[in-house]
Every structure is written in C-alpha cells, then in structure tokens.
N, C-alpha and C positions, 0 to 999 in steps of 0.2 A: 717196586715202583711201577705204576700203571703204564700200560703200553699206549703211546700216543697214536691218535687216529685223526685224520683230516677227511671227514666224510662230508660231502656237499649238502647244505641245507637249502635245497631249492625244489621247486615244483617238479622238475624233471626227474627227481629221485623217485617220485611216486610211480611214474610209468616205467622206471627202470626195474623196480622190484615187484610191481603189482599190475595185474590186468584190471581195468576199470570197466564195469558193466553198467547196468541200468540203475536209475534212481529208485530206492526202496523207501525213502522217507524224506520229508522236508519239515522245516520248522521256521521259527521267526527269523533266525539269522544263520541257519545251517541247512545243508543238504547232505543226505546220506546215500551213498551209492554202494551197490554190491561190488565186491572186488575179489580177486583171487591172488593169493601169494604164489609167485611163480616157482620158487624153489620147493615149497612143500605141496603146492596144489590145493591148499586149504582156503575155504571161503572166509572172507573178512568183511566187516562193515567199515566204509571209509567216510568219515564225517568231515565235510568240507566247509570251511568258514572263510568268508571274505573279511579281511580286517577293517576295510572301510565301512562295511555294513554293521560291524559289531558295535562301534562307537563306545558308549559307556559300559557295554557288556564285555569288553575285552578283559578286564580284571577277573570277571566271573569265569571266563574260559581258562585263564591261568590257574585259578583256584581249582577248577575241575580237573585239569591235567595233573596238578601237583597231588591232589587227593588220590586219583586213580593210580598214580605211580607208587603211592604208599600203601595201597589196599590190595590184598590178594586173597580172595575167598571164593569158594565154589559157587556161591550165590551172588557174586558181584561180577558184572561184565568186565572182562579183562582188557586192559590197554596194552597194545603190542608195540606201537611206534608212534612217534610224533614227528611230523615234517613241517617245518615252518619256513616260509619265504617272506619276502618283503611285503607281499600283498595277501597271502593266504596262510591258513593253518589247516593241516590235515591230521586227523586223529584216526589211527588204524585200530579198530576195536574188534572184539569177539563178535562173530555173526550169530544171531539168534533167529532162525527161520520161522519160529512160531508167532512172531509179532508181539504186539502189546497185550498185557493181561486185560486191559480195558476191552479190546476187541473180543477176547475170549468170553468175558462176562456178557457182552451184548449177544454173542452167538448162542450162549447157553441160557440167556435170560437171567438166570441165577444158578449158583452152584449148590450142589448137595453139601450137607455138613461134612461128609467124609472127604469129598474132594477139596472143600475149603480148608479142612484141617491139614491136608498134604501141603497146600500152597502156604498156609499161614505158618507152619513150622519152618518152612524155608525162609519166609520173611523174618521171623523171629531170630533165626540163625544168623542171617545177614546183618540185622540191626544190632544184635548183641556183639558181633565182631566189630562193626563200625564204631560202636560206643567204646569198646575195649581199646581201640586205637586213638581215642580222644576226639572223635568226630561226631557231630550231629548232622543228620542229613537235611532236615528241614523242608523237604519237598516230596514226601512220600505219598504216592498215589498210584492207581493202576496203570496210568500212562508211562510211569517210570519203572515198570517191571516188565521185562521181556521174557518170552518163553523160548528156551533153546531146543535143539533137536531131540533131546531126551526128555522133554516136557518138564524141565526144571526151570525155576525162576532165576532171573539175573537182574540185580538192581543196577540202575543207570542214573545219569544226570546228577552229578555232584556239584553243579555250578552254584548252588545256594548253601552248600555245606559250610560248617564252621568248625574250627579247631581252636577253642579258647586257650590262650597261653597259660592260664591258671588251671586248666583242666576242665572237665565237663561240668563241674560244680560252679564254674564261673558264669555269672549271669550275662545274658545277651540282650540287646535292645532292638536289633534290626527286625522290622516286620517284613516277612517275605513268605513265599510259598503260594499255594492255591487257597483262596478263601474258604472253600467248602471243606478243606481238610485241616485248616488252621485251628490251633488251640485257642480257648477263650482269652487267656492271658496275653497271647501274641497279638490278636486283633484289637485288644483294648489298649495296646501301647505300653504295657507294663514290662518290667524286666522279667526274663524267663530263663529257665534252664533248658538247654537244647534237647537233652535226652528225654525230659518230661514232655516236651512238645511233640517229640517223635512218637511217644506212646499214644497220645491222643490221635494222631494221624493214623496210627496202626489200627486203632479202634474203628475209625471211620472206614478204613479200607476193609476191615473184617466185615462190617455191616454191608458194604457194597457187594462183597463176594457172596454173602448169605442171602441178600435180598434183591440184588440187581438194581438198586437205586441208592441214593444218598440219604443219610439220616437228617441232614440239615441242607435244605435246598430252597432257593427262591430267586426269582429274576431280579429282584431289588436287593442290592448289596446291603443296605441298612437293615432291611427285614431279616436277611440272612445272618447278619452279625448279631442281631438281637436273639435269634434262635440259638445260635452257638453259645452266646453268653449265658443264656438260661440253661442250656444243656438238656433240654427236653426234646424227646423224639418218640415216635410211635413204633412199637415192636410188632411186626406182622405175626399172624397166628401160627405160621409154620416154624417159627424158631423154637428150638428146644429150650428147656429151663437152663441148661448149662450154657447155652449160647447167650441167652439173655443176661445171665449173671456175669459172664466174662465181658460182654459189651459194656455193661454198667460199670464194672470195675475199671475199665480202660478209659471211658469217656466221663470222668469225673471233672466237674468244673474246677474244683480245688486241686491243683497239681500235686499237692502233698498227699492227697488221698488216692491218687492213681497207682495202679500197679507199676512196678519197675520192670525193666526188660529181664533182669535176672530172675524175677518172680514168674514171668511168663514161661521161662524155660521148663519149669516143673509144674505148671498149672494143670489141674486135673483134666480140664477140657482139652488142653493141648496134648496131654499124654495118653488120652483115651485111644484104645486099640493099638498103641505103641508100647506102653508100659515102660518107656525110657524117656529121660529128659531130652530136650533138643540139643544136638551136638553143634555148638556154635564156633568151635575153634576151626582154624583154616586147615583144609587138607592140602592146600597149595601154599605153604608158608613162603613169605617173601625172602628171597635170597637162596632158596633151595637150589642145589646144583645136582642135576641128574647126569650120571656118567655116560649112559647110552647116548643121550642127546649131545653131550659135549664131544663124544667120539665121532659121531656123524658130522657134526658141524666142523670139527677139526679137519676131517678128511676133505670136506668141501672147500675149506679155506686154505688147505695145504699148510697147516700150522701144527705145532705140537699141541697135545692135549692141555699142557700147562699154560701155554700162552693163550689158547682159546678160552680156558677157564678164566684167566685174568681179564680177557676182553668182556666176557659175559658178566662178570662180577662188577664191572663198572656201571651196569644198569643205566645206560644212556638213553634207552628207549629209541635206539636207532635200528637199522636193519639187522644187526647182530642180535640185539635183544628180541626183536620180532621173530627171527628165524628160530632162536632157541625156545621161546615160549610156545610157538606153534608146534615145534617138535615135541615139546613136553605135553601139549594138549593131545597130540596124536597118540602118544604112548599111553596116556591116561584113559583114552577111549579104545585102547586095544589095537590100534593101527600100527603097522610097521614104522619104525623110526628110520625113514629113508628120505633123502632129498633127491629131487629130480636133477639128473645130470645131463639129460638130452636137451639140445637147444630148442627153445620154444619160439614160435612165430609171434611177433608183436606188431603193433601198428607201424613201428619204424621200418619193418621189413617191407612195407608196401609203398615206401617213398621211391623216388626215381631209381629204377633198377633195384627196388626193395631196400633202399637205404645204403647200399654198398657203393653205388657210383658216386655218392656224395663224399666218400672217403678220399681225401687228397692223396693218400699214399697209393691209391689205385690208379688215379688219372692225372696226378700233378705233373709228371714228367714223362715225355715220350719222344723218341727220336723221329718217329714217323707215324702215319695213321694206322698202319697194321698193328703196331704195338698197342695202341689204344683199343682197337677193335678186339684183338685176340686176348688182351688182358681182361677186357670186360666179359668176353665169352667164358673165360675161366671163372670169373665171378658168378656168372649165371649157373655154370655147372656146380660150383661150390654151394650156391644157394639151394639147388635141388637136393644136394647131399644133406643139407641141414633141415629139410622139410620131411619129417617122418610121416606126414599125412598124405604125401604124394604117392600114388600107387607105383609099384615097381615097373609096370608096363610103361606108364607115362614117363617115369624117371629114365628108363632105358632109351625111350624114344628121343627125349630132349638131349640126353647125354650123347646119343649117337650123332645127332645133328652137330653138336658142339665139337665132338672129337673128329668128325669128318672134315669140318672146316679147318681145324687145327692141323690135321694131317695134310690137307691140300696146301696149306701155307708153309709146310715143311718145318713145323715147329713141334714135332713130336718128341724130340729129345728132352730129357729132364732138365737140362741146362736152359733150353729155350723157354720151357714152361715156367721155370723158376724166375727167369728174367722178366716175364710178363707181370709177375706179382711182387716184384721187389719194391722196396721203399725208395724214395727219391735219392738219398745218398748212395745206395747200392747201385741204382741205375747209372749214376754218373761214373762208376768205376768200370763199366763195360767199355772195352776199347773200341776205337774207331775202326780198327782192322776187322773186328768181328762183324760190324755192321756192313762193311764193304764186301766181305765174303758172302754174307747172307743175301745182299742185293744182287751180287753177281749170279748166285745160284737161281734167284728168282727170274732174272732176265733170261737165263738159259732155258728155264722150264716154263716160260710164259705161254708158249704155244700149247704145251701139254695141259696147262692149267685152264685154258679156255673152256674145254669140254667139262672139266670138273666144276668150274664156277657156274656154268650154265646149269649143270645138274643140281648144284647146291641151290641155285635160285628156284628151281622147280620144286625141290624137296621142301625148302623152307616155306615157300608160298603155300604148300599143302598144310604146314603147321600153323602158318600165320592166319588165325581166325580173326574176324572183325572184333573190335572192342565191344565188351558187354554194354548193353543199354540199361541205364537207370533213369528213374523219373527226373532226377536233378540234372542230368546231362543228356537227356534224350535229344534235345535240339542240337547240341554240339555233336553228338554221335551221328545224327542224321546228316549234318553238314559235312562231317569228316567222311562219312560213307559216300556221299555224293561226290566229294572231291576225288576220292580214290577210284571211283568207278566211272567217272565222266571226264575223260581227258580234255574235251573241248571246253569244259567249264573254267571260269576264271578262278585262279588260286592266288590268294593274297597272303604273302609272307612278309612281315615287317613293313607293310605299307606298299609293297610292290606287287603288281598283278601281271598275269600272262594271258590276256584275252586273245582269242582267235582273231587274226587280222581280217578285216572286211575288204572285199574287192580285190583280193590277191588273184594273180593269173593262174590258170590251170597248170602251166608248165612249171611254175615255182611252188605249187601246192605241196607235192611230196617232200620237197626239201624243207619247206617251212614246217610242215607237219612233223617231220622227223626232229627238227630242232625244238619245236614246241614240246613234243613228247619227252625229249631228253631233258629240257628245262623243268617240265612238270615232274619228271621222275626225281630230279634233285630236290624240288620243293616238297614232294611227298615224303622223301626221306627225312627232311628237316621237320616236317609236320609230326613225325613220330615222336619228336622231342619238344613239340611246341608247348607253351604254357597250359594249354587245355588238357594235356596228358601228363605233363611233368612240371615240377617246380622250377626247372631251368633247362635250357637246351644245351646240347653238346655241339660245338663248332669244330668241323674238320678243316684244317688249313687247305685252302685251294679247292674247297668243295665245288663241284660242277665242272672243274677243269680236266678231270681225268675219269675215264670210264671205270678204271679199277677202283677208285675211291667211291664212285656211285654204287658199284656192286657191293663193296664192303659195307657202305651205309645201309643199303637195302637188306643185306643179310642180317646186319645187327638190329635194325629196326624191326624186321619181321620176326626175328627170334625173340625180341623183347615183347612184341605184341602177343606172340604165341604164349610166352611164359605168363604174361598178364592174364590171358584167357584161362590157362590151366589153374592159376591161383584163384581166380574169380569163381571158377566152377567148383573148386574143392573147398573153398572157404565160405562158411556161412555168412550171409550178409548181415551187418550190424543194423542197418537202417533199411527196412523194406519199403516198398512202394505203398501207396494207399491200400489198406487191407480190403479185400472183398467181403470179409465178414469179421465178426468179433474175435478177440483172442480166445484161445482154448487154454484153460487153466485147470488146476486141481482145486478141489474144495478147500477153502481156507476159512479161518475164523472171521475175517472181514468180508466175507461174501454172503450175500443174502440170496437164497434160492427162491425162484419165482414160480416154479411149476409150469412154466410156459416153454415152448420150443421155438418161437419166432422172435429173434433178437430185435428186429426192426420194430415190431409191435411194442416190445418193452421199452425201447428207446423213445418212441413217440409218446408213450404214456408219461414217461418221466418229463420230457420236454414240455408237454402240455400243462403239467401241474406246477412246474417251477415258478412261472409268473404269478400264479395264484398265491404262492407262499412268499411272495416278495423276495425271490431269490434271483439275483443276476447270474447269468451263466454264459459260458463260451464253449461251443461244441467243436470237437476235433475227432472225426470218425465216430467211434462208439464210446468215447470218453467225454464227459461233461464236467468242466471245472466251474464250480459254483462259489458264490460269495454273497454275504449279507452285509448290509450297511445300517448304521444307526441314523438317527434324525439329522446328524451333522455331516453325513456323508463319509464317516470313518468306517473302514472295514472291520467288522466284528467277527466274522467267521469265513473261513475258506476251506472248501472240501472238494473231493472228486468223487464222481459216480461213473463207473465204467461197466457197460453191458458186456458180459463175457459168456463164453460157451464152456460148460463144464464137461469133463470127460466122463466121469461117473458120479452121479447119474447124468445122463445126456439131456440136460435141461439148461435153460438160460439163467444166469445168476447176475447179480449186481454187486460189483466190488466197490466198497466204500472206503475212503481214506480221509481222515481229518488232517488238514494242513495248518490250520490256525484257528484259535478260538477255544472256548471252554468245552471240555469233552462231553459233559452231560447235556449241555444245551445242544451240542451237535447231535448227540444220540437221539434226543427227542425230535429234533427237526428232521433228521434223516428217516427215522421211523414213521413220522407223519407223512413225509413225501412218498415213501414206498407203499404205505398202507392206503393212502388216498389214490395212488396210481393203480390200485387193484393188483398189486404184485404179491 
C-alpha cells in the first residue's frame, strides 16, 4: 500500500527546495531561470509559466508535462519536479549549460561532416526512443535541442507531441510545428503519420547542421509552402556524396518513400567511423531504482530503505522524485552520492532578524522585556552558528558580545537559557516564584550592573556599523544616518516629531536638551525596527519610561545592525548598482567576438545602426532589448544584444539572445546588424 503524503503544492515550495538565480531564457509564455537544488547542490533549469498568460496553450503544457514524465533517455532533457499553484506552473528541468544547438550552428557557421555525424546519431537515438514509446515529437528543430555540460544533445519541448491511441500508425490531422521544418503532407492539410513527419524534420535539421542555412526558406509563407511541396532544394558543393544521398532519402515528398527511423539506425552514412548501429535504448530506464541513491535519501529522510523506495516508486515528480533523480544524475557523472546536511542561507534568512524573529514561538509570550531581548540575542547567536560562511574571528566576536550580555543579565545557567527559547505553552509553566527570585537578584545587583551595561554600550557601539548603502535605498540610508548623528534634527516616528524648542531660556536649556536627547534615544531605538529596515517593528511595553529598557533596546538594535553589516559584507549582492562597465563573461556559443577593446564604441555602433534597420530598442546599461514590428504594429521579433567583456581573449563581445520570433529570420537580422556596425 503506497505511503500517503501531503506535500503542499504552492509557489513557496519552490524557494523551500531551490535557490532561484538569474533568467537564462524567455519564450512566448514562459521564463526559464537558473536554479540550484539545495540538498544536492546541483544546477537546474526552472521553467516558470503564468497560467493567465497561457490561455489556450495550457493544455499544451499539460501534454508536455505528461510526456516528459513518461520519457527517460540520455538524449532527452529530464524532468525532475512539477510545482503548481493557483496562478503558476513551475517545471524543474535538467540544466544544459551549452545552450541551444541553433546558437552553436551560428557560432560555427556550419559544422563539419564528422561533428554533424556525432550530433545526428544522438538525434536519431532520441527520436527512435520517442517513437518506441508511441510518441511523435512534431516540432524538431535546432532551437529544441540543447547542449549539456558533456557536449551531448538533449531534446526538449514536447508541447506539440502526439501519442495516438491507436499507435503511431494512426493518422493525425493537426497542422503544427515550425513551417520551415514541416513535412509537405502536413502543410497541405492532409492526414499524416507522426513518425514520418518527424523524419522529414530530421532531414531539414541535418541540412542545417551541414550547411548553416535551411533547404527551404522564404519570407513569404506561401512561397515557402510551394518550395516544401515540390521538395526541391540546392545542395552546396561542399557536401559529400553520402550526405547528399542521405538528405535526399529523408526529404522525399512522398512519405512512403522516406527512410524510417529504424533504417537510420544502421544507415552507412550514420555508421561511418563508428561501425556500429546507433544505440537507441534508454540507459536511464523509467522506474529504475538505484540502491546507493535510495540509501542516501533514506538517511536524509530518517526513514527505512523500504519506505523510501516506496516513496520514490510513486513517481509523483515532487521533491522526493527530484532529489532521487538528481542523486542518480550525480552518480552517473561519477560524483559522490551525498546530500548537503549543513544549513544553507536563503533569502528568508535575511528577513527581520533573518526570518527568526517572525517565529511566534520565539517572541509570542514574554513576562518582561528582558525575556524578549535575551531570547532574541540567543537567536542571533544561533543564526551565527548556522552560517558556515562567517569567519571564525567574526563569529567569536559576535558570540562574545552575546554571551557577555547574557552573563551580565545573570542568565548564564542552562535553565535560564532554555527558558528564553521555550515555546508558548512551556513558558506558561514557569512559576511566578521563579520570576520573583530573578527580579529580586536583579534589584540587588542593579548598582553592579551599571558599569557593565555602560561597558556593553561602548563595546556594542564599536560593533554597530552604519547600515550598508545601496542605490535603491541611498536616500533612506542618508536620512537615517543624519538622524543618528544629528541630535538636534527633527525625528518623526509614527507622525510625531521632536523639534528643538525655539526661544527657550538658557537656564532651562540643559534640562530640555537632556530630555530631548533621552526622547531621541528612544526614537532611534525604534528606528532600528522601522518599516524602512524591517517588515514590522517590535514594541516594548512602556518604552521610554525606563532607562533600563532604553539601554536594552539600544543593545538589541545595535547588535542587530552590526549583524546586518556582517552579513551584507560577507554575502554577495544579488542586485548590484549601475555597472561601471560591461559584464565579464566566458566565451559562449551565443557571443560574437568583435576584435575591439572599447565596449562603449561597440555599443554606440550598435545603437546607431538599429534605427536604420527599423528596429525599435530600449537600452539599459550595456544591454539593448530590440523588437521589430509588422505593418500592422504587431511584434514579430524580440531579441537582446549585450556588450560584454570576455576574459580570454580580452576583447569585447556581443551576446545575442532570441526571445521571440523565427530563429533564422533573427539570425539574418542580427548578422546584418553586427556586420553593418563594423563589428
């Protein structure tokens, strides 16, 4: 009997299990971000779709998800997890750092026959497996093939695939896919066999690899359809006789005369230099259970291996499935099958007091202000323990401040420390006698504590650095700094202000100044928890009525600001200020080298040529987002050009990325822009 699980299907689950980083791709209705699976540390691609934007394409997404759950092959991009909320769908996919095969073709202009054969064998392997599972892909093109870290191809985008109930021999009627790769019978509106249409698309793809352009291409769709229907194209002189023969056998107008995929497995051109047929069967069969991965997962879940195996075999494509599949991928690549057990810092850790002060169990119930303050200081100390990236010197310094305050408050015993972190029901069990004894001890030692508290204030102020300035909050930071360093300045808290009284007599000035400083001190303590720095403020009962409470608030606020500063210094900023120069990147397939060393000159050249090409654009730093419109004002093409600095060779490059529109039209337009700009 399967083990029941109630795992939440909401967007919060994404951030619970994954780190979400920069956008690596966009489409008509989806955005793809780079992510990292927290438990394994493996990179993943996170495809994010808004349901309201999908509209009629929502069934297509459901078809893609269902197909990818049923397909498991070394040359098909792996689906790890699906997270669905009421408004969004997240697909966690295998990450392929090499990008699209289309960009690789552009970078190489065209591929050699030997390199083409390597890629084509992988395409044949994937398609033979897809057909064996009863599916027809129906949208095979270079944009739907990604290159992984080992330079192998991965087939993606099964949104247009079909699985006829009567088998692949069952005729289909839906006209879909990209026109340039579509078979003649498909664009003519005839009934067609999905596997036969896929072979035609494979022939067009093979031609694009060998030649660097399409066999059938025209700006006018009707002219393009006529070319495809006739099946006539020109073979360039560099093609070998074997290549010409194979292309002719695959791009036959009559589908019954075309080669079948099973014939491609043993075709002489495909077997050349290999002497073996293409291995099409899956090396990652669906349902395979690896004992090493199960053992590691069982240890992490604190379950038996049997119950963990039962969980995995449900194949719900939840976090259990994702963790298992990522462990399996790590093992297949020779990496240790290990899960990260150390706590990791997430964005939630940087909420008020790094997410922990929002916990009701920490601050819901307190008999007095000291319990709140000291319990929170323990939380600060615990947070430092959980941060492996904080240096030992810094950790010891902050811990020393925390322990010194706890010692001075006479809460050094394990019982008292435990009391500060108890949950609400446990706190209520603490007897009134215990609190009376502690307050009595505090009154006896009040005089002794004065010097200690003064020393604490001095020490903590050394640690309390000003909050870091960022472009988004520079004005707020400046205002806060002025408030903290200018006692005579007006301080507005909740609509109340403390202006310096005009016309006051000299004899009363010291008294009023002392009162104003005392009031401002209280306001500054509250400012440390104002909405500008925290999502909510902490209210101390009777704040401002007692010097002891003010000192406690000052210690707490200073320690918090100091901890914020440490984390800010040691944590890389996700969003930097305006860059002084272009991004520095490694050479990639979608980067065109310019041979120039001045990025501003390259950027200006691009900006000057775009209006001449009837391209609308919007510039942000060194990135230019471009779009083209048809005669009716409809957007036909969207792409990005970014001027970058390459590490090796140390020259300026232009990163190009197609966001919307036909790939080959985009290729011609971008090449024209870059060549006209003298790049």
